BAPAVEX-665579 format. One record per residue (C-alpha): x, y, z. Coordinates in nm, 4 decimals. Each point is the difference from the previous one (the first is absolute). Example, Ala and Ser with C-alpha at 12.3 -4.5 7.8 and 13.67 -1.06 7.14 Angstrom:
// residues 2
       east      north         up
     1.2300    -0.4500     0.7800
     0.1370     0.3440    -0.0660
This chain:
// residues 478
       east      north         up
     7.4351    -6.1532    -3.6651
    -0.2803    -0.2664     0.0045
    -0.1708    -0.0120     0.4001
     0.1014    -0.3595     0.0292
     0.3682     0.1497    -0.0215
    -0.0217     0.2392     0.2750
    -0.1390     0.0003     0.3658
    -0.3255     0.0852     0.0545
    -0.2803     0.0410     0.3000
    -0.1476    -0.3548     0.0384
    -0.2780     0.1740     0.1093
    -0.0693     0.2121    -0.3030
     0.0925    -0.2471    -0.2411
    -0.1370    -0.3523     0.1452
    -0.2839     0.0481     0.2801
    -0.1280     0.3657    -0.1007
     0.0770     0.0221    -0.3377
    -0.3754     0.0752    -0.1347
    -0.0671     0.2258     0.3309
    -0.0800     0.3514    -0.0380
     0.2448     0.0907     0.2883
     0.2705    -0.0913    -0.2506
    -0.1120     0.3419    -0.1881
    -0.1192     0.1762     0.3206
     0.3705    -0.0333     0.1541
     0.1647     0.0813    -0.2933
     0.2625     0.2298    -0.1340
    -0.2032     0.1350    -0.2267
    -0.2988     0.0360     0.2443
     0.2247     0.1686     0.2559
     0.1247     0.2716    -0.2330
    -0.3331     0.0430    -0.1244
    -0.1289     0.0851     0.3499
     0.2996     0.2344     0.0560
    -0.1246     0.1855    -0.2879
    -0.3474     0.0099     0.0912
     0.0986     0.1009     0.3296
     0.1585     0.3110    -0.1349
    -0.2973     0.0426    -0.2357
    -0.2118     0.0197     0.3407
     0.2425     0.2203     0.1993
    -0.0194     0.2493    -0.3125
    -0.3554    -0.0064    -0.0265
    -0.0575     0.0716     0.4046
     0.2530     0.2613    -0.0121
    -0.1881     0.1508    -0.2897
    -0.3193    -0.0431     0.1433
     0.1308     0.2107     0.3208
     0.1144     0.3103    -0.2132
     0.3906    -0.1203    -0.0262
     0.0281     0.2306    -0.3176
     0.3050    -0.1629    -0.0964
    -0.1598    -0.3147    -0.1230
    -0.2353     0.0425    -0.2865
    -0.2498    -0.1892    -0.1953
     0.2405    -0.0471    -0.2992
     0.2533    -0.1672     0.1959
    -0.2552    -0.2286     0.1844
    -0.1467    -0.1235    -0.3347
     0.3262    -0.0614    -0.1436
     0.1401    -0.2181     0.2878
    -0.3676    -0.1744    -0.0761
     0.0717    -0.0537    -0.3449
     0.3512    -0.1546     0.0485
    -0.0543    -0.1582     0.3185
     0.0030    -0.3619    -0.1594
     0.3038     0.0654    -0.2349
     0.3071    -0.1586     0.1561
     0.3500     0.0198    -0.1626
     0.1365    -0.2821     0.2043
     0.3559    -0.0091    -0.1504
     0.0154     0.3969     0.1201
    -0.1337    -0.0807     0.3227
     0.2567    -0.2738     0.0821
     0.2903     0.2061    -0.1361
    -0.0948     0.3039     0.2155
    -0.0317    -0.2269     0.3230
     0.3320    -0.1568    -0.1070
     0.1417     0.4032     0.0022
    -0.1657     0.0998     0.2863
    -0.0347    -0.2829     0.2520
    -0.3421     0.1290     0.0902
    -0.3538    -0.1430    -0.1684
    -0.2386     0.2441     0.0852
     0.2540     0.2911    -0.1809
     0.0242    -0.2217    -0.2587
    -0.3568    -0.0324    -0.0845
    -0.0573     0.3468     0.0715
     0.2853     0.0985    -0.2824
    -0.1695    -0.2173    -0.2400
    -0.3570     0.0922     0.0454
     0.1328     0.3674     0.0035
     0.1431    -0.0642    -0.3459
    -0.3238    -0.1091    -0.1529
    -0.1878     0.2845     0.1752
     0.1915     0.3164    -0.0654
    -0.2515     0.2258     0.1122
    -0.0721    -0.1902     0.3344
     0.3868    -0.0351     0.0629
     0.0357     0.2516     0.2622
    -0.3230    -0.0923     0.1802
     0.0442    -0.4018     0.0316
     0.0594    -0.0970     0.3636
    -0.0461     0.3319     0.1027
     0.0523     0.0489     0.3964
     0.0406    -0.3755     0.0433
     0.2644    -0.2296     0.1079
     0.0509    -0.3618    -0.1460
    -0.2117    -0.1687     0.2435
    -0.3202     0.1902    -0.1207
     0.0108    -0.2175    -0.3187
     0.1912    -0.3045     0.1428
    -0.2125    -0.0735     0.2979
    -0.3254     0.1206    -0.1333
     0.0192    -0.1809    -0.3043
     0.1232    -0.3281     0.2171
    -0.3308     0.0643     0.2110
    -0.2242     0.0043    -0.3050
     0.1646    -0.3030    -0.1514
    -0.0390    -0.1727     0.3520
    -0.3640     0.0801     0.0334
    -0.0677    -0.1163    -0.3691
     0.2103    -0.3177     0.0763
    -0.2320    -0.0463     0.3415
    -0.3329     0.0505    -0.1889
     0.0757    -0.2569    -0.2540
     0.1255    -0.2486     0.2838
    -0.3172     0.0670     0.1954
    -0.2010    -0.1029    -0.3011
     0.2125    -0.3460    -0.0523
    -0.0207    -0.0539     0.3769
    -0.3681     0.0235     0.0215
    -0.0366    -0.2353    -0.3124
     0.2374    -0.2425     0.2200
    -0.1972     0.0163     0.3028
    -0.3269    -0.0293    -0.2055
     0.1167    -0.3131    -0.1371
     0.1007    -0.1215     0.3052
    -0.3321     0.0402     0.1659
    -0.1809    -0.1736    -0.3074
     0.2095    -0.2945     0.0720
    -0.1108     0.0060     0.3577
    -0.3653     0.0375    -0.0913
     0.0637    -0.3029    -0.2332
     0.1487    -0.2326     0.2837
    -0.2217     0.1606     0.3162
    -0.1181    -0.3723     0.0787
     0.2642    -0.2171    -0.1391
     0.1525    -0.1286     0.3192
     0.3449    -0.0528     0.0689
     0.2427    -0.0673     0.2912
     0.1056     0.3373     0.2194
     0.3715    -0.0116     0.1116
     0.1658     0.1540     0.2831
     0.3851    -0.0036     0.0121
    -0.0613    -0.1845    -0.3308
    -0.1625    -0.3091     0.2103
    -0.3752    -0.0927    -0.0612
    -0.2409     0.2229     0.1841
    -0.3831     0.0461    -0.0099
    -0.1459    -0.0096    -0.3284
    -0.0624     0.3112    -0.1991
    -0.1219     0.0540    -0.3557
     0.2286     0.1065    -0.2815
    -0.1786     0.3346    -0.0566
     0.0626     0.0904     0.3804
     0.3636    -0.0488    -0.0752
    -0.0313     0.2333    -0.3103
    -0.1615     0.2775     0.1865
     0.2510    -0.0331     0.2785
     0.2529     0.0667    -0.2800
    -0.2299     0.2430    -0.1526
     0.0018     0.1720     0.3294
     0.3886     0.0974    -0.0241
     0.0362     0.1182    -0.3323
    -0.3285     0.2128     0.0856
     0.1963     0.1815     0.2968
     0.2877     0.0286    -0.2286
    -0.2226     0.1479    -0.2726
    -0.1255     0.2539     0.2587
     0.3245     0.0720     0.1374
     0.0798     0.1246    -0.3591
    -0.3225     0.1549    -0.0837
     0.0273     0.1932     0.3066
     0.3420     0.1041    -0.1220
    -0.1257     0.1302    -0.3551
    -0.2888     0.2053     0.1751
     0.2582     0.1835     0.2342
     0.3189     0.0150    -0.2198
     0.1058     0.3583    -0.0265
     0.1664     0.2461    -0.2901
     0.3108     0.1652     0.0639
    -0.1415     0.2755    -0.1780
     0.2539     0.3102    -0.0566
     0.2372     0.0888     0.2884
     0.3270     0.1318    -0.1275
     0.3531    -0.1132     0.0476
    -0.0373    -0.0643     0.3991
    -0.3708     0.0347     0.0023
    -0.0266     0.3409     0.1347
    -0.1664     0.1193    -0.3273
     0.2433     0.2944     0.0125
     0.0223    -0.0048    -0.4066
    -0.3519     0.0057    -0.0355
    -0.0704     0.2719     0.2740
     0.2441     0.2174    -0.2145
    -0.1631    -0.0627    -0.3197
    -0.3241     0.1217     0.1603
     0.1355     0.2876     0.1637
    -0.0635    -0.1453     0.3733
    -0.3017    -0.0866    -0.0442
    -0.0376    -0.2965     0.2133
    -0.4115    -0.0709    -0.1034
     0.1301    -0.0259    -0.3539
     0.2412    -0.2423     0.0657
    -0.2105    -0.2064     0.1980
    -0.2534    -0.0056    -0.2790
     0.2833    -0.0902    -0.2517
     0.0383    -0.3047     0.2074
    -0.3561    -0.0708     0.0270
    -0.0242     0.0723    -0.3666
     0.2562    -0.2236    -0.1416
    -0.1094    -0.2846     0.2340
    -0.3592     0.0339    -0.0920
     0.1318    -0.0435    -0.3751
     0.1744    -0.2920     0.0483
    -0.3220    -0.1341     0.1446
     0.1114    -0.0754     0.3676
    -0.2189     0.0407     0.3060
     0.2753     0.0675     0.2658
     0.3326     0.1478    -0.0118
     0.2764     0.0340     0.2343
    -0.0009     0.3634     0.1747
     0.3592    -0.0866     0.1122
     0.2859    -0.1192    -0.1695
     0.4038     0.0351    -0.0637
     0.0740     0.0061    -0.3266
    -0.1232    -0.3512    -0.0172
    -0.3489    -0.1149     0.1284
     0.0289    -0.2423     0.2976
     0.1525    -0.3395    -0.0830
    -0.2233    -0.1261     0.2657
    -0.3006    -0.0144    -0.2515
     0.2154    -0.2426    -0.2254
     0.0513    -0.1841     0.2853
    -0.3867    -0.0440     0.0460
    -0.0541    -0.0928    -0.3321
     0.2981    -0.2867     0.0189
    -0.1551    -0.1191     0.3102
    -0.3503    -0.0264    -0.1493
     0.1117    -0.1962    -0.2872
     0.2219    -0.2414     0.2590
    -0.3187    -0.0525     0.1688
    -0.1244    -0.1361    -0.3422
     0.3088    -0.1977    -0.0393
    -0.0446    -0.1485     0.3789
    -0.3498    -0.0990    -0.0618
     0.0575    -0.1450    -0.3407
     0.3085    -0.2238     0.1117
    -0.2395    -0.1572     0.2893
    -0.2835    -0.0769    -0.2775
     0.2374    -0.1290    -0.2271
     0.2059    -0.2036     0.2447
    -0.3584    -0.1598     0.1472
    -0.0664    -0.0758    -0.3849
     0.3641    -0.1682    -0.0370
    -0.0634    -0.2212     0.3218
    -0.3791    -0.0890    -0.0719
     0.1588    -0.1101    -0.3641
     0.2540    -0.1898     0.1372
    -0.2988    -0.1991     0.2206
    -0.1931    -0.0374    -0.3265
    -0.2991     0.2332     0.0774
     0.0566     0.2897    -0.2371
     0.1386     0.0529    -0.3302
     0.1331     0.3207    -0.1298
    -0.0702     0.0351    -0.3865
     0.2154    -0.2071    -0.2124
    -0.0343     0.0549    -0.3651
    -0.0160    -0.2554    -0.2908
     0.3799     0.0020    -0.1209
     0.1527     0.1261     0.3160
     0.2738    -0.1913     0.1510
     0.0403    -0.0426     0.3570
     0.3656    -0.1594    -0.0020
     0.2730    -0.0434    -0.2712
     0.0926    -0.3299     0.2047
    -0.3255    -0.1243     0.1431
    -0.2764     0.0399    -0.2751
    -0.2754    -0.1222     0.2338
     0.0319     0.3039     0.2305
    -0.2416     0.2698     0.0241
     0.1914     0.2745     0.1978
    -0.1748     0.3094     0.1694
     0.2327     0.2121    -0.1764
    -0.2537     0.2803    -0.0085
    -0.0344     0.0254     0.3690
     0.3863    -0.0605     0.0211
     0.0564     0.2945    -0.2086
    -0.2588     0.2296     0.2169
     0.1982    -0.0992     0.3078
     0.3121     0.1292    -0.1609
    -0.1123     0.3207    -0.1106
    -0.1780     0.0388     0.3253
     0.3149    -0.0235     0.1643
     0.1269     0.2820    -0.1875
    -0.2746     0.2041     0.1142
     0.0429    -0.1202     0.3815
     0.3802     0.1126    -0.0011
    -0.0560     0.3336    -0.1826
    -0.1248     0.2184     0.3168
     0.3556    -0.0434     0.1201
     0.1580     0.2094    -0.2856
    -0.3087     0.2314     0.0003
     0.0402     0.0783     0.3961
     0.4249     0.0625    -0.0747
    -0.0929     0.2267    -0.2854
    -0.2183     0.2219     0.2233
     0.2488    -0.0215     0.3177
     0.2772     0.0944    -0.2227
    -0.1467     0.3051    -0.1483
     0.2012     0.2745     0.1559
    -0.1418     0.3395     0.0951
    -0.2005     0.2096    -0.3032
     0.1331    -0.2975    -0.2529
     0.3044    -0.2220    -0.0419
     0.0226    -0.1928    -0.3629
     0.0634    -0.3559     0.1284
    -0.3402    -0.0476    -0.0179
    -0.0530     0.0419    -0.3514
     0.1897    -0.3310    -0.1489
    -0.1963    -0.2429     0.2493
    -0.3289     0.1871    -0.0896
     0.0502    -0.0452    -0.3894
     0.0375    -0.3766     0.0577
    -0.1882    -0.0933     0.3354
    -0.3263     0.1586    -0.0644
    -0.0825    -0.0937    -0.3789
     0.1357    -0.3413     0.0649
    -0.2600    -0.0503     0.2992
    -0.2530     0.1282    -0.2236
     0.0286    -0.2148    -0.2527
     0.0960    -0.3061     0.2218
    -0.3506     0.0534     0.1397
    -0.1594     0.0147    -0.3442
     0.2107    -0.3402    -0.0805
    -0.1369    -0.1605     0.3119
    -0.3387     0.0867    -0.0319
    -0.0350    -0.0935    -0.3635
     0.1516    -0.3421     0.0930
    -0.2472    -0.0341     0.2846
    -0.3239     0.0718    -0.2379
     0.1092    -0.2675    -0.2255
     0.0368    -0.2237     0.3142
    -0.3559     0.0830     0.1447
    -0.1446    -0.0133    -0.3466
     0.1167    -0.3713    -0.0460
     0.0221    -0.1316     0.3605
    -0.1836    -0.3278     0.0705
    -0.0842    -0.2336     0.2604
     0.1103    -0.3315    -0.0142
    -0.3345    -0.1280     0.0978
     0.0402    -0.3956     0.0452
     0.3374     0.0631     0.1896
    -0.1721     0.2543     0.2303
    -0.2989    -0.2336     0.0643
     0.2416    -0.2879     0.0788
     0.2007     0.1808     0.2365
    -0.2958     0.1241     0.1927
    -0.1091    -0.3698     0.0215
     0.3028    -0.0859     0.1467
    -0.0149     0.2639     0.2596
    -0.3481     0.0433     0.0738
    -0.0178    -0.2583     0.2675
     0.2406     0.1927     0.2284
    -0.1769     0.3075    -0.0779
    -0.3497    -0.1720     0.1212
     0.2041    -0.0649     0.3418
     0.0307     0.3748     0.0156
    -0.3689     0.0583    -0.0698
    -0.0411    -0.2824     0.2587
     0.1529     0.1935     0.2730
    -0.2379     0.2981    -0.0308
    -0.2929    -0.2101    -0.0053
     0.1099    -0.1933     0.3288
     0.0625     0.3317     0.1758
    -0.3461     0.1180    -0.0824
    -0.1226    -0.3172     0.1955
     0.2017     0.0970     0.2955
     0.2988    -0.2189    -0.0881
     0.2922     0.1788     0.2037
     0.1981     0.1488    -0.3103
     0.3459    -0.0840     0.1475
    -0.1256    -0.3767     0.0228
    -0.1282     0.0103    -0.3253
     0.3131     0.1508    -0.1578
     0.2481    -0.2858     0.1537
    -0.2520    -0.2613    -0.1115
    -0.0214     0.1152    -0.3809
     0.3755     0.0722     0.0138
     0.0658    -0.3475     0.0842
    -0.2360    -0.1219    -0.2668
     0.1376     0.1862    -0.2900
     0.3475    -0.0904     0.0649
    -0.0961    -0.3347     0.0019
    -0.2021     0.0262    -0.3337
     0.3046     0.2331    -0.1446
     0.2232    -0.3120     0.0486
    -0.2564    -0.2423    -0.1904
    -0.0448     0.2561    -0.2795
     0.3477    -0.0795    -0.1199
    -0.1039    -0.3298    -0.1002
    -0.4040     0.0137    -0.0328
    -0.2569     0.2382    -0.0354
    -0.1289     0.1214     0.3048
    -0.3886    -0.0361     0.0678
    -0.1694     0.2453     0.2066
    -0.2165    -0.2983     0.2036
     0.2674    -0.1857     0.0393
     0.2113     0.2952     0.1298
    -0.2967     0.1188     0.2236
    -0.0582    -0.3962     0.1335
     0.0487     0.0668     0.3666
    -0.3270     0.0737     0.1769
     0.1227     0.3492     0.1035
    -0.1416     0.1128    -0.3081
    -0.3110    -0.2011     0.0121
    -0.2146     0.3284     0.0198
     0.1343     0.1701    -0.3027
     0.1179    -0.2656    -0.2367
    -0.2539     0.0105    -0.2028
    -0.0432     0.3647    -0.0613
     0.3806     0.0149    -0.0685
    -0.0241    -0.2690    -0.2511
    -0.2791     0.1546    -0.1789
     0.1782     0.3102    -0.0161
     0.3034    -0.1428    -0.1251
    -0.1946    -0.1388    -0.3017
    -0.0474     0.3669    -0.1353
     0.3253     0.1992     0.0704
    -0.1278     0.3389    -0.0560
    -0.1430    -0.0757     0.3610
     0.3300     0.0997     0.1296
     0.0801     0.3195    -0.1414
    -0.2291     0.2169     0.1951
    -0.0256     0.3652    -0.1806
     0.2137    -0.0715    -0.2656
    -0.2396     0.0377    -0.2731
    -0.1783     0.2940     0.1702
     0.3257     0.1656     0.0694
     0.1058    -0.0164    -0.3681
    -0.2915     0.1403    -0.1422
    -0.0164     0.2507     0.2891
     0.3540     0.1405    -0.0242
    -0.0291     0.0068    -0.4035
    -0.3242     0.2030    -0.0023
     0.0579     0.2321     0.2536
     0.3666     0.0905     0.0295
     0.1839    -0.1307    -0.3181
    -0.2484     0.1392    -0.2923
    -0.0526     0.3200     0.1694
     0.3622     0.0677     0.0467
     0.0999    -0.0693    -0.3444
    -0.2906     0.0747    -0.2168
     0.1312     0.3424    -0.0467
     0.3112    -0.1239    -0.1790
    -0.1466    -0.3051    -0.1702
    -0.0197    -0.0552    -0.3717
    -0.2507    -0.2659    -0.0675
     0.1013    -0.0331    -0.3530
     0.3730    -0.0910     0.0978
     0.1098    -0.2753    -0.1948
     0.1580    -0.2953     0.1170
     0.3775     0.0025     0.0133
     0.1886    -0.2057    -0.2432
     0.3726    -0.0216     0.1334
     0.2962    -0.0264    -0.2882
     0.2420    -0.1480     0.2380
């Protein structure tokens, strides 16, 4: 059956088809990890003196690790209704010497949970690199536009001037905080290890004739072989699903931060201030050929929504995990966590493309600033008047009246700052305000230095460990 004749995940076939995550989260990689975990378990048991496990058996497993008969595996699973035992039988079939010691002392969650954790860790490692590149691209956009003056907006209404670069690092800070949450999770995430059917390690205690030190060493050794720094000391049959919730929540922060950024870009594109990348042959609308819709930012908002809503399901899976284990977590986790990881990848890939091609509509930005600068000059006048001893409330009242009258005029004519400040009340500060208005950067406070300082002192040091300086630009297929 052709791919087009059946439903396939839009994440793996459309938005992430070129991502390494598609392989990391694949059935083949999962099955390979299960076999590798059986190899590590056998190696560790032999190293600790378990005579049932021979070097011949270990060598046989290693030689056959990547040899999969998927037809046999699927047939066994249909018969047994147990995926781990189906793979166990398939591995034992091609490893007759090792068949008797594969999975020795373990429960299904030894391979299921631990393999999931390895796949999640490897996925996070990739996502952190992509995330660092995205933040770096936004930092470069911010530096390039650190002195480009634009109208600040509070409540979506005109407010004090800022620079495009300062607004960019405001976005970057949101993304950086989400990045730090995910990086902290990655550093602290714990391996399940070998714990047995209900987490008591009783089966391993039996194998090692009651020697608790050897059982503890076995747990440590397998954890080390899997290259994890941390492990759960206590589990039921499964590791705590709270760790899954923490992963999902970290990625939901990415979703929320990205949605804030992309919503801003959409609004500013509607104002004619920014333009997300629009490719040579791209069509904005099937009905209105002249349109340049912010479809990439809109896609990011849609993907972000999925991430934002994911923690509720993760928390429910945690809450419903009964006693030492129930199986109502299994189906949900199989869908939820790969989807969340792939959604994060799709979101970051699209964001990178946006930041690499985001442009400032400088002529329009300048015009908007010129239209508003007279009112911002009045705000500056209030500060100067109070410095000269004028009562702040009196200054506010006069300026409020002056500004509202000027706003009425703005609908039909350009507001001139000298005309606006014609009242003798402004005599002592008028010339200074006019001088400032002629150079709008004077109204942006520390925007330039804030942009430079944030990038140099916080952003760059945080992402440097993960950043691939040679990362290629993103070209989106869709």
